[in-house]
C-alpha positions as CSV (number, residue, x, y, z in Angstrom):
1,X,5.5,-49.2,-40.9
2,X,2.6,-46.8,-40.7
3,X,1.0,-48.9,-38.0
4,X,4.2,-48.7,-35.9
5,X,4.2,-44.9,-36.2
6,X,0.6,-44.4,-35.0
7,X,1.3,-45.2,-31.3
8,X,4.4,-43.0,-31.3
9,X,2.5,-40.1,-32.9
10,X,-0.3,-40.5,-30.2
11,X,2.4,-40.6,-27.5
12,X,4.1,-37.4,-28.8
13,X,0.7,-35.7,-28.9
14,X,0.0,-36.7,-25.4
15,X,3.4,-35.4,-24.1
16,X,2.8,-32.1,-26.0
17,X,-0.6,-31.8,-24.4
18,X,0.7,-32.4,-20.9
19,X,3.4,-29.7,-21.5
20,X,0.9,-27.1,-22.8
21,X,-1.4,-27.9,-19.8
22,X,1.6,-27.4,-17.5
23,X,2.5,-24.1,-19.0
24,X,-1.1,-22.8,-18.7
25,X,-1.2,-24.1,-15.1
26,X,2.0,-22.3,-14.2
27,X,0.7,-19.0,-15.7
28,X,-2.6,-19.3,-13.8
29,X,-0.7,-20.1,-10.5
30,X,1.5,-17.1,-11.1
31,X,-1.4,-14.8,-11.4
32,X,-3.2,-16.3,-8.4
33,X,-0.1,-15.8,-6.2
34,X,-0.5,-12.0,-6.3
35,X,-3.9,-11.7,-4.7
36,X,-3.1,-14.6,-2.3
37,X,0.1,-12.8,-1.2
38,X,-1.9,-9.6,-0.7
39,X,-4.4,-11.4,1.6
40,X,-1.5,-13.2,3.4
41,X,0.2,-9.8,4.1
42,X,-3.1,-8.2,5.3
43,X,-3.6,-11.0,7.8
44,X,0.0,-11.4,9.1
45,X,1.4,-7.9,8.6
46,X,4.4,-9.3,6.7
47,X,6.2,-6.8,4.4
48,X,4.9,-3.9,6.6
49,X,1.5,-3.9,4.9
50,X,-1.1,-2.4,7.2
51,X,-4.7,-3.6,7.3
52,X,-7.9,-1.8,6.2
53,X,-10.4,0.1,8.4
54,X,-10.3,-0.9,12.0
55,X,-13.7,-2.2,13.1
56,X,-13.0,-2.8,16.7
57,X,-14.1,-0.7,19.7
58,X,-12.8,2.9,19.4
59,X,-13.2,3.8,23.1
60,X,-10.4,1.6,24.4
61,X,-8.6,2.1,27.7
62,X,-5.6,4.3,27.4
63,X,-2.2,3.2,28.8
64,X,-1.0,6.5,30.1
65,X,2.1,5.0,31.7
66,X,3.6,4.1,28.3
67,X,4.4,6.2,25.2
68,X,5.1,5.3,21.6
69,X,6.7,7.5,19.0
70,X,5.0,7.4,15.6
71,X,7.0,8.8,12.6
72,X,5.4,9.8,9.3
73,X,7.0,9.6,5.9
74,X,5.4,10.6,2.5
75,X,6.8,9.8,-0.9
76,X,5.7,10.0,-4.5
77,X,5.6,7.0,-6.8
78,X,7.2,7.2,-10.3
79,X,5.7,9.9,-12.4
80,X,3.6,11.4,-9.5
81,X,4.1,15.2,-9.6
82,X,2.0,16.2,-6.6
83,X,3.3,17.8,-3.5
84,X,2.7,15.3,-0.7
85,X,3.9,15.5,2.9
86,X,2.8,14.9,6.5
87,X,1.8,18.0,8.4
88,X,4.0,16.7,11.3
89,X,6.8,14.3,11.0
90,X,6.3,12.5,14.3
91,X,4.1,12.4,17.3
92,X,4.2,10.7,20.7
93,X,1.0,8.8,21.7
94,X,-0.3,6.6,24.5
95,X,-1.4,3.1,23.5
96,X,-5.2,2.9,23.2
97,X,-5.5,6.6,22.5
98,X,-7.2,7.6,19.3
99,X,-4.9,10.1,17.5
100,X,-5.6,12.3,14.5
101,X,-2.9,13.7,12.1
102,X,-3.1,15.3,8.6
103,X,-1.2,14.8,5.4
104,X,-1.0,17.6,2.8
105,X,-1.5,17.0,-0.9
106,X,-1.4,19.5,-3.7
107,X,-2.0,19.0,-7.4
108,X,0.4,21.5,-9.0
109,X,-0.4,20.4,-12.6
110,X,-2.7,22.1,-15.1
111,X,-5.1,19.2,-15.2
112,X,-7.2,17.2,-12.7
113,X,-5.6,14.1,-11.3
114,X,-6.5,11.1,-9.2
115,X,-4.1,9.5,-6.7
116,X,-4.1,6.5,-4.3
117,X,-1.9,6.3,-1.2
118,X,-0.4,2.9,-0.2
119,X,0.7,2.6,3.4
120,X,3.5,0.6,4.9
121,X,4.6,0.3,8.6
122,X,8.0,-0.6,10.1
123,X,8.9,-2.5,12.0
124,X,6.6,-5.1,10.4
125,X,5.9,-6.7,13.8
126,X,3.9,-3.6,14.7
127,X,1.4,-3.9,11.8
128,X,-1.0,-6.1,13.8
129,X,-1.1,-3.5,16.6
130,X,-1.6,-0.3,14.4
131,X,-5.2,0.3,13.8
132,X,-6.5,3.0,11.3
133,X,-10.1,4.0,12.0
134,X,-10.1,6.8,9.4
135,X,-7.6,7.2,6.6
136,X,-7.3,9.0,3.2
137,X,-5.7,5.8,2.0
138,X,-9.0,4.0,2.1
139,X,-10.1,5.9,-1.0
140,X,-8.7,7.4,-4.2
141,X,-8.2,11.2,-4.0
142,X,-9.1,13.4,-7.0
143,X,-7.9,17.0,-7.1
144,X,-8.5,19.7,-9.7
145,X,-5.6,21.6,-11.2
146,X,-3.9,23.7,-8.5
147,X,-6.1,22.3,-5.8
148,X,-4.7,21.3,-2.3
149,X,-6.2,19.4,0.6
150,X,-5.5,18.2,4.1
151,X,-6.2,14.5,4.3
152,X,-6.9,13.0,7.8
153,X,-5.6,9.9,9.4
154,X,-7.0,8.7,12.7
155,X,-5.2,5.7,14.3
156,X,-4.9,3.8,17.5
157,X,-1.7,2.0,18.7
158,X,-2.9,-1.2,20.4
159,X,-2.2,-1.6,24.1
160,X,-0.9,-5.1,23.2
161,X,2.0,-3.7,21.2
162,X,5.2,-5.5,22.3
163,X,7.1,-3.6,25.0
164,X,10.3,-3.6,23.0
165,X,8.7,-1.6,20.1
166,X,9.0,2.1,21.1
167,X,8.9,3.6,17.7
168,X,6.7,3.0,14.7
169,X,7.3,4.5,11.2
170,X,4.3,4.9,8.9
171,X,5.1,5.5,5.3
172,X,2.8,6.4,2.5
173,X,3.6,6.2,-1.2
174,X,1.3,8.2,-3.5
175,X,0.6,6.7,-6.9
176,X,-0.9,8.4,-10.0
177,X,-4.2,6.6,-10.9
178,X,-5.2,9.1,-13.6
179,X,-3.5,7.2,-16.5
180,X,-4.4,3.7,-15.5
181,X,-5.4,1.9,-18.7
182,X,-4.1,4.6,-21.0
183,X,-1.5,4.2,-23.6
184,X,2.2,5.2,-23.1
185,X,1.6,8.8,-24.2
186,X,2.4,9.9,-20.6
187,X,3.7,13.4,-20.1
188,X,7.4,14.1,-19.6
189,X,6.7,14.2,-15.8
190,X,6.5,10.4,-15.8
191,X,10.3,10.4,-16.0
192,X,10.5,12.3,-12.7
193,X,12.4,10.4,-10.0
194,X,10.7,9.3,-6.8
195,X,10.9,12.0,-4.2
196,X,10.6,11.8,-0.4
197,X,9.3,14.7,1.6
198,X,9.0,14.7,5.4
199,X,9.2,18.5,6.0
200,X,6.4,20.1,8.0
201,X,5.7,22.9,5.5
């Protein structure tokens, strides 16, 4: 009787081992999907995600026969109390023309804070043709209590932008990085709803 049970016990242990290995593998695959998805979005422009610093030639030929309207939107992520807005809500540019605009940020709290802006562009087909040569979104921004700043963005709309795209909308969401890794003893402002500001102010 005991001899008959040994193969069955070994078989059960093997099945349990396979199940545990499968669970661990699924968790590992789930974590790997996030960075893989980020890389995929950077390459293809899917989900409106714009790329990093443009390393191509800045002095490109300007197509003065064509104009593209670029709109700017600024919004705060959950619990972000800063004032954050574009200095101008839209601008008309020629493809190939380097253009500089500014975004305004102010830390109205009583303590220093660090923030990070995450960009998104629509329509998503335009992300491969929108090049940022300088952007405040490349780095985190730290402001002292009550401090304000103009943050520059320099971009080029590629001459190869499809002709049917006449308007691009660039949106930035500002996230609080000051409390990353801290416990849940966040101030009451963390309950603040997301706000969108596009006024010139």
